[in-house]
Backbone bond lengths (Angstrom), bond angles and torsions (degrees), N, CA, C in turn:
res aa  C-N    CA-C-N  psi(-1)  N-CA   C-N-CA  omega(-1)  CA-C   N-CA-C  phi
1 M - - - 1.472 - - 1.527 109.61 -
2 D 1.315 114.72 139.01 1.465 121.69 179.53 1.523 107.52 -126.95
3 E 1.330 118.03 116.53 1.461 121.85 -179.21 1.522 109.56 -99.16
4 R 1.335 116.00 136.12 1.454 120.95 -177.12 1.524 110.19 -140.23
5 S 1.311 115.42 168.52 1.467 120.72 172.79 1.521 108.56 -153.01
6 M 1.340 115.41 162.29 1.455 121.25 178.66 1.518 108.15 -148.55
7 Q 1.325 115.80 162.78 1.456 120.93 175.21 1.517 108.77 -96.05
8 L 1.336 115.61 127.20 1.451 121.33 178.84 1.529 110.50 -78.70
9 P 1.323 118.60 163.72 1.476 120.87 -179.45 1.525 114.07 -55.39
10 D 1.347 118.44 -29.06 1.470 119.93 179.71 1.525 112.67 -88.49
11 G 1.338 116.70 6.04 1.459 121.07 176.18 1.520 114.79 95.42
12 R 1.334 118.17 -10.67 1.462 120.34 178.92 1.519 110.90 -72.46
13 R 1.319 114.28 158.82 1.455 120.85 175.73 1.523 109.58 -94.83
14 L 1.333 117.11 135.05 1.459 123.57 173.96 1.524 107.75 -118.36
15 A 1.331 116.17 125.71 1.466 121.39 -179.52 1.518 109.48 -113.32
16 W 1.312 115.72 150.29 1.460 120.88 175.16 1.527 109.02 -154.17
17 A 1.317 115.83 165.81 1.462 122.15 175.28 1.520 108.41 -127.56
18 E 1.328 115.66 149.49 1.460 121.27 177.96 1.523 109.24 -121.95
19 Y 1.330 114.80 141.70 1.458 122.47 -177.61 1.525 109.19 -131.22
20 G 1.326 115.47 161.33 1.457 120.01 174.02 1.511 113.51 83.54
21 D 1.315 115.61 -141.37 1.459 123.72 -175.44 1.531 109.67 -88.02
22 P 1.336 119.12 113.53 1.471 120.51 -177.97 1.521 113.23 -63.72
23 F 1.340 117.11 -16.77 1.465 120.79 178.38 1.533 111.43 -108.08
24 G 1.331 116.57 10.90 1.450 120.82 -177.50 1.522 113.11 -84.45
25 Y 1.329 115.39 -175.39 1.464 120.81 -179.01 1.523 109.26 -72.78
26 P 1.331 119.13 130.17 1.465 121.55 -175.06 1.531 112.50 -71.57
27 V 1.317 115.10 135.95 1.458 123.21 174.05 1.526 107.14 -131.72
28 I 1.319 117.90 118.40 1.463 121.76 175.52 1.522 107.66 -92.98
29 L 1.325 116.34 121.61 1.460 122.05 -178.46 1.522 109.36 -109.70
30 C 1.341 116.36 126.80 1.466 122.71 -179.88 1.524 108.72 -97.07
31 H 1.328 116.31 115.37 1.461 121.94 -173.10 1.526 111.64 -71.57
32 G 1.338 115.22 168.46 1.457 121.83 -178.94 1.518 112.75 -82.78
33 V 1.339 115.55 -166.21 1.469 122.94 -176.21 1.520 109.38 -124.01
34 P 1.340 119.08 120.06 1.460 126.07 -11.94 1.525 109.88 -76.66
35 G 1.299 115.69 159.59 1.458 119.94 179.71 1.512 110.94 -169.29
36 S 1.320 114.38 175.84 1.457 119.99 179.75 1.521 108.67 -152.19
37 R 1.316 115.59 -172.87 1.463 122.29 178.08 1.528 112.19 -62.12
38 R 1.332 117.94 -12.95 1.468 121.90 179.52 1.535 112.62 -94.61
39 Q 1.328 117.99 -1.26 1.466 120.43 -177.94 1.527 108.74 -87.86
40 V 1.320 115.41 79.62 1.465 122.05 -177.83 1.518 108.95 -136.49
41 P 1.330 117.36 152.12 1.461 119.23 172.79 1.528 109.42 -58.03
42 P 1.337 118.17 129.50 1.463 120.77 -172.15 1.524 113.08 -80.35
43 F 1.324 115.45 56.49 1.458 120.24 -177.39 1.522 108.97 -131.25
44 D 1.325 116.27 61.64 1.458 121.08 -175.19 1.527 111.30 -62.92
45 A 1.340 116.90 -34.36 1.470 120.02 -179.97 1.527 110.50 -63.44
46 L 1.336 116.47 -41.78 1.467 119.99 178.32 1.521 110.40 -64.74
47 T 1.333 117.11 -41.42 1.460 120.87 178.71 1.527 110.29 -61.19
48 S 1.321 116.84 -40.39 1.472 120.76 177.52 1.520 111.53 -66.77
49 E 1.333 116.40 -42.41 1.464 120.26 -178.98 1.521 111.73 -61.24
50 R 1.348 116.48 -32.78 1.464 120.51 179.43 1.530 111.45 -84.88
51 H 1.330 117.17 3.84 1.473 122.88 178.96 1.523 111.62 57.64
52 A 1.330 114.72 43.55 1.462 121.04 176.22 1.524 109.54 -103.96
53 R 1.301 116.48 137.89 1.459 123.55 172.23 1.524 106.50 -104.66
54 L 1.310 115.81 96.16 1.459 121.57 -174.03 1.525 109.66 -86.45
55 I 1.332 116.71 120.90 1.467 123.84 -176.58 1.524 107.67 -115.06
56 V 1.339 116.68 119.10 1.468 120.89 -174.93 1.527 108.55 -123.46
57 P 1.338 117.99 102.70 1.476 120.22 -179.88 1.533 111.73 -83.54
58 D 1.325 115.71 145.21 1.465 121.36 164.46 1.523 107.84 -74.65
59 R 1.331 117.93 122.92 1.457 118.48 172.47 1.527 109.20 -71.15
60 A 1.315 116.19 161.76 1.467 121.25 -177.99 1.530 109.91 -54.08
61 G 1.325 115.51 129.94 1.458 120.79 178.13 1.509 114.58 91.97
62 Y 1.329 116.90 -8.99 1.464 121.48 174.84 1.528 109.26 -108.04
63 G 1.322 115.21 149.13 1.452 119.31 174.28 1.511 112.48 54.70
64 L 1.327 116.06 -125.08 1.466 121.90 -176.35 1.522 113.27 -103.33
65 S 1.334 118.03 5.03 1.467 120.28 177.89 1.529 109.79 -86.26
66 D 1.324 115.71 126.29 1.469 120.86 -176.57 1.519 111.30 -63.80
67 N 1.318 114.74 141.45 1.457 121.47 175.80 1.527 109.65 -86.96
68 V 1.336 115.91 162.79 1.453 120.99 176.15 1.527 107.71 -155.45
69 R 1.305 116.76 142.84 1.461 120.80 179.99 1.533 110.37 -63.85
70 G 1.328 115.44 138.65 1.459 120.43 177.13 1.512 115.44 81.18
71 W 1.330 117.21 7.25 1.467 120.55 -179.73 1.527 110.02 -66.57
72 G 1.332 117.58 139.13 1.455 121.73 179.38 1.512 110.96 -157.37
73 L 1.330 116.71 -157.79 1.463 120.25 -174.68 1.531 112.23 -63.98
74 V 1.319 117.74 -35.87 1.465 119.69 179.24 1.520 110.44 -65.13
75 Q 1.330 116.61 -43.69 1.468 120.35 179.07 1.531 110.88 -66.86
76 W 1.333 116.43 -36.09 1.465 120.46 175.98 1.528 110.43 -60.90
77 Q 1.322 117.23 -42.71 1.461 120.29 177.90 1.525 111.00 -60.78
78 R 1.332 116.53 -40.78 1.467 119.41 178.52 1.522 110.67 -66.42
79 D 1.331 116.36 -42.10 1.470 120.21 178.59 1.523 110.55 -59.55
80 M 1.332 116.38 -44.24 1.464 120.15 -177.78 1.522 111.88 -72.71
81 R 1.327 117.17 -30.28 1.464 119.44 173.07 1.528 109.61 -60.98
82 A 1.328 116.42 -43.25 1.463 120.31 178.47 1.523 111.01 -64.50
83 L 1.342 117.49 -40.62 1.467 120.51 -179.25 1.526 111.05 -68.18
84 V 1.319 117.15 -45.71 1.463 120.72 -179.46 1.524 110.32 -62.03
85 D 1.320 117.32 -41.06 1.467 119.99 176.48 1.525 111.10 -65.48
86 H 1.341 116.01 -41.37 1.463 120.43 179.55 1.530 111.45 -61.12
87 L 1.329 116.35 -39.97 1.466 121.05 -178.80 1.525 112.29 -85.41
88 R 1.331 116.81 -5.99 1.463 122.95 179.22 1.530 111.17 56.64
89 L 1.319 115.32 47.07 1.456 119.91 179.26 1.516 110.11 -80.79
90 G 1.317 116.03 146.65 1.449 121.57 171.27 1.512 108.54 -91.88
91 D 1.336 116.35 -106.60 1.458 118.67 172.27 1.528 108.49 -94.21
92 F 1.320 115.68 161.47 1.458 120.87 -175.47 1.522 109.00 -161.39
93 A 1.329 116.14 160.66 1.459 121.74 175.51 1.522 109.26 -96.02
94 V 1.330 115.95 160.07 1.460 121.53 -179.72 1.524 109.22 -132.89
95 G 1.330 115.66 135.31 1.452 121.91 173.46 1.521 109.98 -124.04
96 G 1.321 116.11 145.78 1.460 121.24 176.28 1.510 109.39 -133.55
97 V 1.326 116.70 129.26 1.459 122.09 -178.01 1.518 109.09 -114.10
98 S 1.336 116.96 125.17 1.459 123.32 173.83 1.533 110.48 56.17
99 G 1.347 117.86 -118.89 1.454 121.53 -179.92 1.511 113.84 -69.52
100 G 1.335 118.12 -3.59 1.463 121.07 174.57 1.513 113.59 -82.41
101 A 1.347 117.49 -6.11 1.471 120.36 -176.23 1.529 113.75 -59.34
102 P 1.350 120.38 -47.30 1.470 117.71 -179.51 1.522 112.88 -61.65
103 F 1.315 117.02 -30.54 1.463 120.47 -178.82 1.526 110.47 -76.48
104 A 1.336 116.80 -33.77 1.462 119.88 173.45 1.525 110.16 -65.55
105 C 1.334 117.01 -43.43 1.466 120.62 178.50 1.530 111.02 -63.77
106 A 1.323 116.68 -35.77 1.469 119.98 178.51 1.527 111.23 -63.94
107 L 1.321 117.88 -31.22 1.463 120.58 176.71 1.526 110.41 -68.34
108 V 1.331 116.38 -38.52 1.456 119.66 176.11 1.529 110.26 -62.26
109 A 1.343 116.42 -44.00 1.465 119.98 179.18 1.521 111.60 -63.39
110 E 1.323 117.10 -33.63 1.469 121.25 -177.48 1.524 112.42 -80.09
111 F 1.329 117.72 -42.61 1.462 120.71 -169.92 1.521 113.73 -105.30
112 G 1.327 117.52 -11.28 1.464 120.23 174.91 1.516 113.51 56.51
113 E 1.337 115.60 -127.98 1.463 120.25 -173.21 1.522 113.26 -69.39
114 R 1.311 117.90 -9.13 1.467 118.22 173.84 1.530 111.82 -69.47
115 V 1.331 116.78 -19.73 1.469 120.87 172.92 1.517 107.31 -84.70
116 S 1.321 116.66 108.94 1.463 121.16 -174.00 1.514 111.80 -70.58
117 R 1.333 117.32 -39.17 1.464 121.80 179.96 1.516 108.69 -150.19
118 L 1.329 115.38 150.98 1.453 122.10 175.76 1.526 108.24 -124.49
119 V 1.329 116.56 127.71 1.460 121.46 177.14 1.527 107.58 -125.61
120 L 1.340 116.07 121.58 1.457 122.52 179.11 1.527 108.37 -110.76
121 V 1.329 116.17 125.11 1.455 122.01 -174.37 1.524 108.99 -119.06
122 S 1.327 117.22 120.15 1.474 121.79 -179.73 1.528 110.27 52.52
123 G 1.316 116.98 38.86 1.456 121.33 -169.49 1.517 114.45 -85.00
124 V 1.332 115.13 140.18 1.463 120.31 170.54 1.524 108.77 -67.62
125 A 1.334 116.13 158.25 1.459 122.43 178.45 1.521 109.13 -123.20
126 P 1.341 118.07 162.56 1.465 119.92 177.85 1.529 111.64 -52.09
127 G 1.322 115.79 134.73 1.458 120.44 -178.22 1.508 114.35 86.96
128 Y 1.343 117.26 9.34 1.466 121.08 -179.97 1.531 110.25 -53.95
129 G 1.332 115.09 127.85 1.462 120.47 178.06 1.517 114.25 84.09
130 L 1.335 116.49 -11.72 1.467 120.48 177.03 1.524 108.80 -115.48
131 Q 1.349 117.17 -74.91 1.463 119.30 176.00 1.531 112.21 -78.61
132 I 1.342 116.93 -30.80 1.468 121.64 -178.70 1.524 108.36 -115.32
133 G 1.316 116.48 130.51 1.465 119.28 176.55 1.507 113.22 132.83
134 P 1.326 118.50 -59.68 1.465 118.59 179.11 1.547 110.02 -64.16
135 P 1.333 120.38 138.17 1.461 125.59 -2.98 1.535 112.75 -94.83
136 T 1.362 116.81 17.09 1.465 120.12 -174.87 1.518 111.94 -66.20
137 L 1.325 117.49 -44.47 1.457 121.25 -177.90 1.525 111.15 -72.71
138 R 1.317 115.30 152.49 1.462 120.26 175.90 1.528 109.85 -67.45
139 R 1.318 115.73 155.78 1.463 120.20 -177.08 1.522 111.97 -59.07
140 L 1.328 117.42 -38.72 1.466 120.08 -178.80 1.518 110.85 -64.01
141 E 1.335 117.21 -42.99 1.463 120.54 178.62 1.524 110.83 -62.12
142 L 1.330 115.81 -45.64 1.463 119.70 178.68 1.524 111.20 -60.28
143 L 1.325 115.84 -42.42 1.463 120.46 -179.15 1.525 110.70 -62.11
144 V 1.327 117.19 -44.27 1.463 120.77 -178.38 1.528 110.27 -63.85
145 V 1.333 117.13 -44.27 1.469 119.94 179.74 1.527 110.53 -64.06
146 Q 1.318 116.90 -47.45 1.462 120.25 -177.75 1.528 111.77 -64.58
147 M 1.335 116.82 -37.96 1.470 119.41 176.19 1.525 110.98 -67.04
148 S 1.321 116.89 -35.07 1.471 120.26 179.31 1.515 111.10 -61.71
149 V 1.347 116.49 -30.78 1.458 121.28 178.95 1.519 111.18 -83.37
150 R 1.342 116.67 -47.07 1.465 121.10 -168.60 1.523 113.84 -95.57
151 A 1.322 117.22 -25.96 1.464 120.41 -178.12 1.527 109.02 -144.97
152 P 1.348 117.37 67.83 1.464 119.81 -173.40 1.527 114.31 -60.30
153 R 1.329 118.13 -34.09 1.465 119.16 178.60 1.513 110.60 -64.50
154 L 1.312 117.02 -42.62 1.456 121.24 177.89 1.523 110.59 -66.15
155 A 1.328 116.40 -38.46 1.462 120.40 177.91 1.524 110.78 -62.88
156 R 1.334 117.22 -39.96 1.460 119.77 178.35 1.525 111.09 -64.49
157 L 1.336 116.60 -40.75 1.467 119.59 177.15 1.524 110.91 -61.70
158 M 1.310 116.15 -37.36 1.452 120.83 179.70 1.528 112.03 -71.60
159 M 1.333 116.04 -38.35 1.465 120.75 -174.73 1.517 113.44 -84.70
160 E 1.328 118.00 -20.35 1.465 120.14 -175.68 1.530 112.58 -58.51
161 P 1.353 119.42 -45.55 1.473 118.11 177.06 1.527 113.01 -61.21
162 L 1.341 116.25 -33.53 1.457 119.03 178.21 1.528 111.12 -68.54
163 A 1.334 116.39 -34.91 1.464 119.75 175.57 1.519 110.96 -64.98
164 V 1.319 116.17 -38.30 1.472 120.10 176.88 1.524 110.29 -62.88
165 V 1.322 116.40 -42.26 1.470 120.31 177.52 1.526 110.63 -60.92
166 A 1.327 116.42 -44.98 1.465 120.30 179.43 1.518 111.79 -61.14
167 A 1.344 116.72 -36.75 1.462 121.23 -178.80 1.524 112.24 -73.86
168 L 1.331 115.85 -42.63 1.464 119.66 -172.89 1.522 113.72 -93.86
169 S 1.330 116.64 -26.06 1.462 119.77 -177.53 1.523 110.30 -143.45
170 P 1.336 117.36 73.50 1.465 119.90 178.45 1.530 112.64 -55.28
171 R 1.328 116.25 -29.62 1.465 119.78 179.36 1.529 110.42 -60.49
172 T 1.340 116.80 -41.58 1.465 120.83 179.19 1.522 110.72 -66.12
173 W 1.331 117.15 -42.16 1.468 121.76 178.00 1.531 110.05 -59.08
174 L 1.330 116.51 -48.02 1.462 120.08 -178.51 1.522 111.31 -65.82
175 A 1.338 116.98 -35.61 1.462 120.23 177.29 1.526 110.31 -63.21
176 A 1.342 116.87 -40.32 1.464 120.80 178.42 1.523 111.05 -65.86
177 I 1.342 117.53 -41.88 1.460 121.23 177.91 1.526 110.08 -63.11
178 S 1.328 117.06 -38.85 1.465 121.00 -179.13 1.520 112.08 -61.34
179 L 1.327 117.04 -29.17 1.458 120.62 178.17 1.524 112.20 -73.71
180 M 1.336 117.08 -19.56 1.464 122.02 -175.62 1.519 112.74 -92.34
181 V 1.330 117.52 -15.74 1.455 120.48 -169.70 1.522 111.00 -111.07
182 G 1.335 115.63 175.75 1.450 121.91 -178.69 1.519 113.09 -88.62
183 E 1.313 114.50 -175.76 1.473 120.93 -174.15 1.517 112.73 -62.09
184 S 1.335 117.43 -42.69 1.465 119.68 -178.01 1.519 111.30 -63.65
185 D 1.340 116.79 -38.40 1.461 120.06 179.14 1.523 111.54 -70.72
186 R 1.314 116.99 -37.45 1.473 118.80 177.37 1.527 110.56 -62.31
187 A 1.321 115.98 -36.29 1.469 119.45 176.75 1.524 111.15 -66.07
188 E 1.341 117.00 -39.44 1.464 120.20 177.68 1.529 110.77 -63.14
189 L 1.327 116.43 -47.93 1.463 120.60 -176.53 1.527 112.21 -68.05
190 A 1.328 117.12 -21.44 1.464 120.52 -179.90 1.520 112.67 -81.79
191 R 1.323 117.15 -12.88 1.466 119.56 178.91 1.524 110.08 -65.96
192 R 1.310 116.54 137.70 1.471 120.51 -174.29 1.523 112.17 -62.20
193 D 1.333 117.25 -41.93 1.465 118.64 -177.61 1.531 111.80 -68.49
194 I 1.326 116.89 -37.17 1.462 120.23 178.06 1.525 110.07 -71.25
195 H 1.321 114.89 -42.19 1.467 121.65 176.58 1.526 110.08 -54.84
196 D 1.326 116.64 -48.49 1.464 121.66 -178.19 1.526 111.42 -65.70
197 M 1.346 116.68 -36.66 1.459 119.61 178.78 1.523 110.72 -61.64
198 F 1.335 117.64 -46.35 1.458 120.53 179.29 1.531 111.38 -66.30
199 F 1.321 117.95 -35.69 1.467 120.73 176.10 1.522 110.58 -60.77
200 D 1.319 116.30 -35.55 1.461 121.54 179.18 1.524 111.41 -77.06
201 D 1.339 116.38 -37.82 1.461 121.22 -172.71 1.523 113.61 -80.62
202 L 1.323 118.17 -46.95 1.459 120.84 -169.28 1.531 113.98 -57.16
203 P 1.348 119.66 -48.79 1.473 117.72 179.09 1.518 113.00 -59.83
204 R 1.329 117.16 -34.27 1.460 120.02 177.27 1.526 111.11 -70.92
205 A 1.328 116.28 -39.58 1.457 120.51 -176.49 1.519 112.17 -60.71
206 V 1.340 117.17 -38.81 1.472 120.85 -171.83 1.525 112.60 -107.13
207 R 1.306 117.50 17.85 1.466 120.00 -175.98 1.524 112.57 -62.55
208 Q 1.347 117.25 -22.97 1.473 121.10 177.99 1.526 112.71 -99.38
209 G 1.325 117.21 8.12 1.463 120.10 178.83 1.514 112.86 98.81
210 A 1.331 115.54 -162.87 1.462 122.22 -169.97 1.526 113.93 -98.84
211 S 1.323 118.97 -2.71 1.467 119.64 -171.98 1.529 112.26 -62.06
212 A 1.343 117.75 -37.78 1.465 119.87 -179.75 1.525 111.19 -68.31
213 I 1.329 117.23 -33.50 1.464 120.48 177.80 1.523 109.77 -63.84
214 V 1.325 116.53 -48.17 1.462 121.30 -179.41 1.525 110.12 -61.74
215 R 1.309 116.93 -43.75 1.469 120.75 179.52 1.528 111.14 -61.72
216 D 1.331 117.59 -45.13 1.460 120.41 -178.01 1.524 111.78 -66.27
217 L 1.324 117.42 -35.73 1.464 119.89 176.30 1.528 110.74 -65.28
218 A 1.332 116.27 -40.03 1.464 119.68 177.40 1.521 111.04 -64.79
219 I 1.324 117.32 -38.56 1.461 120.96 176.60 1.521 110.53 -63.56
220 A 1.333 117.12 -44.36 1.465 120.85 179.35 1.522 111.39 -59.09
221 A 1.326 116.55 -37.19 1.465 121.34 -177.11 1.518 112.93 -78.33
222 S 1.325 118.46 -12.75 1.464 122.18 -177.84 1.530 110.18 -81.14
223 D 1.343 116.58 -177.24 1.475 119.48 179.11 1.527 112.11 -91.79
224 W 1.330 117.75 0.55 1.462 126.77 175.25 1.530 112.78 71.68
225 Q 1.311 119.93 -37.77 1.470 123.57 178.47 1.529 112.03 53.44
226 L 1.326 115.88 50.80 1.462 122.18 179.18 1.527 109.65 -114.66
227 R 1.324 116.37 137.42 1.466 121.60 176.00 1.524 107.89 -86.97
228 L 1.327 115.96 106.24 1.458 120.72 -173.04 1.521 113.66 -122.98
229 H 1.327 118.25 -17.00 1.464 120.12 -170.56 1.523 113.14 -68.40
230 E 1.335 117.52 -17.32 1.460 119.80 -179.50 1.526 112.60 -95.41
231 Y 1.313 117.79 0.79 1.466 120.16 -179.52 1.532 109.71 -63.11
232 P 1.346 118.95 125.87 1.466 121.10 -174.07 1.529 114.91 -90.63
233 G 1.326 118.27 -7.73 1.453 119.92 -175.44 1.518 113.32 -81.41
234 A 1.327 115.37 174.63 1.462 121.64 179.49 1.523 109.93 -78.21
235 V 1.332 115.78 141.46 1.464 122.22 179.25 1.521 108.63 -129.50
236 E 1.316 115.97 128.02 1.465 120.63 175.97 1.529 109.08 -123.23
237 I 1.315 115.56 129.67 1.458 122.79 179.87 1.517 107.50 -116.00
238 V 1.330 116.71 121.97 1.458 121.58 -176.02 1.523 108.37 -121.46
239 Q 1.318 116.70 126.51 1.459 121.49 -172.81 1.524 110.35 -141.54
240 G 1.328 115.87 136.43 1.452 120.83 175.08 1.518 111.49 -82.82
241 C 1.332 116.69 136.46 1.470 120.54 -179.14 1.523 112.01 -71.83
242 D 1.342 117.59 -20.34 1.465 120.86 -179.01 1.529 111.46 -105.48
243 D 1.332 115.83 26.05 1.462 120.73 179.09 1.526 109.34 -75.75
244 R 1.329 117.11 119.81 1.457 121.50 -179.04 1.529 112.29 -104.41
245 I 1.336 116.21 7.05 1.463 121.42 176.55 1.527 110.03 -106.61
246 V 1.319 116.65 -46.28 1.463 122.69 175.51 1.523 107.44 -117.59
247 P 1.332 118.95 111.14 1.468 121.39 -176.77 1.524 112.25 -59.56
248 A 1.332 116.04 147.96 1.460 120.88 179.74 1.526 111.81 -59.96
249 D 1.342 117.81 -24.26 1.468 120.87 177.07 1.522 112.43 -58.86
250 C 1.324 116.70 -24.32 1.470 119.31 179.21 1.524 111.12 -62.14
251 A 1.327 117.67 -32.29 1.460 119.86 -178.63 1.524 111.03 -63.09
252 S 1.334 116.57 -44.28 1.460 118.83 179.92 1.524 111.19 -68.97
253 R 1.327 117.20 -34.46 1.472 120.49 177.86 1.533 110.01 -66.57
254 L 1.321 117.26 -40.27 1.463 120.24 176.30 1.524 111.25 -64.49
255 A 1.335 116.44 -38.48 1.464 119.93 -178.75 1.524 111.67 -62.67
256 F 1.331 118.73 -29.06 1.466 121.61 177.90 1.529 111.37 -64.91
257 L 1.322 116.88 -23.78 1.461 120.17 -178.71 1.523 112.28 -75.08
258 F 1.339 116.44 -22.64 1.464 121.65 -174.39 1.530 108.92 -130.58
259 P 1.327 118.91 108.06 1.472 120.76 -177.69 1.528 113.71 -57.79
260 Q 1.338 116.92 -27.64 1.464 120.21 -175.36 1.520 113.32 -97.04
261 A 1.326 118.21 7.03 1.467 121.10 -173.10 1.522 111.60 -68.07
262 S 1.327 115.03 143.19 1.459 121.28 169.61 1.521 107.83 -107.23
263 V 1.330 116.07 141.22 1.463 121.97 -176.77 1.522 109.00 -118.91
264 R 1.318 115.88 130.10 1.468 121.57 173.36 1.521 108.69 -116.41
265 L 1.321 116.63 118.80 1.458 122.23 175.27 1.522 108.03 -102.87
266 L 1.320 116.37 123.15 1.457 121.76 -172.72 1.519 110.26 -102.02
267 T 1.314 116.11 110.84 1.465 121.54 178.80 1.527 109.90 -66.08
268 G 1.324 115.54 134.03 1.463 120.41 176.89 1.513 114.81 81.94
269 E 1.341 117.49 -2.21 1.463 120.76 179.50 1.524 109.52 -100.43
270 G 1.337 116.09 149.28 1.447 121.71 179.29 1.507 111.98 -105.77
271 H 1.336 116.10 -129.76 1.459 121.41 -173.57 1.524 112.91 -94.74
272 F 1.329 117.74 -28.90 1.466 121.28 -168.67 1.520 113.81 -105.21
273 F 1.322 118.21 21.93 1.468 120.42 -177.12 1.524 112.59 -67.12
274 V 1.340 118.23 -13.63 1.461 120.47 179.88 1.524 111.26 -54.84
275 F 1.311 117.18 -28.83 1.464 119.48 -178.05 1.527 111.51 -74.55
276 S 1.314 118.01 -49.78 1.463 120.13 -179.40 1.521 112.10 -72.07
277 R 1.332 117.42 -22.55 1.460 121.48 -178.63 1.530 112.12 -109.79
278 W 1.316 117.27 24.75 1.452 120.27 -177.05 1.524 112.05 -58.25
279 G 1.334 117.75 -36.85 1.461 119.86 178.11 1.517 112.28 -59.05
280 E 1.345 116.54 -41.99 1.466 120.83 178.46 1.527 111.56 -67.48
281 I 1.335 115.16 -43.90 1.465 119.22 -178.75 1.526 109.88 -63.86
282 L 1.313 116.17 -42.91 1.461 120.28 -179.77 1.524 110.58 -64.81
283 A 1.336 117.08 -39.09 1.465 119.84 177.52 1.524 111.08 -61.68
284 A 1.338 116.72 -39.10 1.465 120.04 177.60 1.522 111.18 -64.57
285 L 1.330 116.58 -41.12 1.457 120.66 179.53 1.528 111.82 -67.31
286 M 1.319 116.31 -32.14 1.464 121.14 -174.64 1.519 113.20 -96.39
287 A 1.347 118.28 5.22 1.460 120.86 -179.34 1.527 110.33 -60.27
288 R 1.324 116.04 160.22 1.474 120.88 -176.72 1.520 111.25 -52.42
289 R 1.285 115.77 138.84 1.454 120.83 -173.77 1.521 110.78 -73.66
290 W 1.333 114.48 149.74 1.473 120.33 -169.24 1.526 112.89 -60.77
291 R 1.341 117.12 -35.53 1.470 117.63 -180.00 1.522 110.85 -63.55
292 H 1.339 115.78 -40.80 1.452 120.18 179.53 1.527 110.41 -68.44
293 E 1.321 117.15 -35.97 1.461 120.66 178.13 1.523 110.34 -63.31
294 Q 1.334 116.01 -42.38 1.459 118.99 -179.53 1.535 111.18 -65.85
295 Q 1.346 115.76 -41.08 1.463 120.35 -178.96 1.516 111.09 -68.48
296 G 1.376 116.10 -31.95 1.468 118.72 -179.52 1.516 111.71 -74.64
């Protein structure tokens, strides 16, 4: 792992981490909520073997990336434009996990055909928690999302103690999540390597408090306002049928955004299967690029 940071044109700091093969094909991975540059499947050797250069940025307000009032998808696109230019990337793949889905889609809207493939895993869809979710989501989850949209200051007051818990006692946070999910997810979270990854990630993710969590939930619940239907690259949407955090309906809603999208619904899988199936997800991200497919 290689951790880096840069100064953005507006003076803010943007941090990211890189994994795998430093000379491999670039893949930008958008972490979940809450999350940071350390929220990655702990299989760096596999990532290297597949010749992937995995780039995981801290979004504003998470980890070491500075927060700013009014930050949203447009500002994220500008931040990523600066990062892509800084790294001198040509084309690259994009992945979005859970609450990272709108940010992955925003990269497609910003970079177009330079994004060779898009893979969304357990991803939220526009209207999450408002148009999509009831009555599948638990009342507490719905309340937090709806407050994030309608009363963000109150939502931050509510979420701040939870951020403190995540920072000081990741074990307690994971125990609470385990009560919300199904059997397959509890098995994933009980794995030592996954357990250790979250112990490493959570304190970093919430080091600046809960404001980024509230903002990202509000973004997930919005309509995103992204032009995506003209994107020519391959899109794969992978969703667990037993996901109790992001309803399976989100997969079909995401598919409406991309006429060419393929959807895989995994029976018996929950929200966190990205870890046990990282080899499959990485293979999808690293599949032959669409321009080469057309020429072949």
